[in-house]
N, C-alpha and C positions, 0 to 999 in steps of 0.2 A: 504494500499499499504505499501510496506517495505521501511524504511528509505535508503536502498541500491539500490533501484529500480532506474535506471538512464532511463531518457526519450530519445527517438530518437531526433536526431537534428531537425527533421522535425516537431515534435509536437508543440512546442512553436510558431513556426511560423505559423503553420496551425490554431493553436487556436486563435491567434491574428488576423488572416485573417478572420475567422469566426465571430469573435467578431465584426470586422468592418462592415463586410457584414450585420450582424444582425442590427447594429446601423443605417446603410443607409436603410433597410428594415422597421425598426420601426418608422423612422422619414420621411418616404417619402410622408406624407401627412401634414407635419408641415406647418404653415402660411407662413414661409420664403420658397420662392421657390428656386429650384436649389439645386445642390450638392456641397458640400465643395471641391474645387479643391484639397486640401490638402488630403482629404480622398480617392478621386479617384486615386490621384497619389500614394499614400501608397499602396492601394490594387493592383495596377499595378505592383509596384515593389516587393511586397510580392508574388503575383502570379508568377511573373518572377524567384524569387529566388526558389520558390517551384517546378517550371518546371525544373529547373537545378539539383534538387536532384537526385543523382545517383541511389537512391532506387526505383525510379518511372519507369514505363514502357514508353517506347517511345509514345504510344497513349495517356496516361494520360499527359505526358509532352506536347503534342501538344495541348490538350485542354486547359491546363494551360496558354500556350503562347497565344493562341487565346483570351482568356478571359483577359489576361494581356494587350493585344493590345486595347481590347475594352475600358477597364478602363483608359488607356492611353488617347485615344481619347476623352473620356468623361471629363478626367481632362482638356484637352486642350480646349474643346468646352466650359466648365464650366468657366474657367479662362478668355477666351475671351469674354464671355457674360458679366461676371463682369466687365472686363475693359470698355466695351462698355456701360454699364449702369453707370459706374462711369464717363464717359465722357459725358453722357447725363445729370446726375446730376450736373457736374461741369458747363455744359452750362447754366443750369437753375438758380443755386444757387451759383455760384462762384466756386472757388476751393474746393475740398472735402478734408476735414482734414484726415490725414493718419497716 
C-alpha cells in the first residue's frame, strides 16, 4: 500500500466494529456468563455511526440501524442483569465492593 493512500472514513470504524464482533464471537463460551454491557453499547454506537455514513445505501443503513437497536437492547438487558446479580450478592454477603 502506498504511503499516500488515504482510508475512507468508514474503514477504521468498520474495522473496529468487526474486531469487537470477533471478540464477542470468540468469547461466547467463556466461563463468565453474559456479555460486557460496554461492548454491546460500543457496538450499538458504532453501528449507528456506520448507518449514518452518506456513502451507504438506504437499505444498508436500515440494516445497520436495526442491528444497532438490537445491540442497544442487549446492552441494557446485560446491565440490568448485572445490577440484579449485584443486589443478590449484596443481600447474601453484605455490600459489594465497587
